[in-house]
C-alpha positions in Angstrom: 20.7 1.4 15.7 22.6 4.3 17.1 21.1 8.0 16.5 23.0 11.0 17.4 22.4 15.0 17.1 24.5 17.9 17.2 24.1 20.9 18.9 25.9 24.0 18.4 27.5 25.7 21.8 29.7 28.9 22.2 31.8 29.2 25.4 34.3 32.0 26.7 36.7 31.5 29.1 39.3 34.4 30.3 42.3 32.0 30.9 42.6 30.4 27.5 40.7 28.7 24.4 41.6 25.2 25.9 39.6 26.2 29.4 37.0 27.4 27.2 36.2 24.1 25.9 36.4 22.7 28.8 33.9 24.7 30.8 31.7 24.4 27.8 31.8 20.9 27.7 31.0 20.7 31.4 28.2 23.2 31.0 26.7 20.9 27.9 27.2 18.0 30.2 24.2 19.3 32.4 21.7 19.0 29.7 22.4 16.6 27.5 23.4 13.3 28.3 25.4 11.1 26.0 28.3 13.4 25.1 30.2 11.4 22.1 32.6 14.3 21.2 32.8 18.2 20.0 34.6 19.8 17.4 35.6 23.6 17.4 34.3 25.2 14.6 35.9 28.9 15.3 38.1 30.6 18.0 37.9 34.3 18.6 39.4 36.6 21.0 38.3 39.6 22.3 40.6 42.5 23.2 41.1 45.3 25.4 43.3 48.1 25.8 45.8 45.6 23.1 45.6 42.7 25.2 43.8 39.2 25.5 40.9 40.1 27.8 38.5 36.8 26.7 38.9 33.7 24.8 35.8 32.4 23.0 35.2 28.6 21.0 31.9 28.0 19.2 31.5 23.9 19.2 29.3 21.2 17.1 29.0 18.8 20.3 27.9 15.4 19.7 25.9 13.3 21.5 23.8 10.0 21.0 19.8 9.9 21.5 18.4 7.5 24.2 16.8 4.5 22.7 
């Protein structure tokens, strides 16, 4: 039997949403083992003087628990 857990994380990037997702997964994988997937729950941008300064994603990361 496989049991999984879901953790919500937030990640930011000055480049793009895709980069924020990649950085978030990379960082989560340093402390979470057996990551199986992620669901991007929300996307936000932060603006400065009318231009996008930062991309933010909130993700639900699914990982399988060890036996």
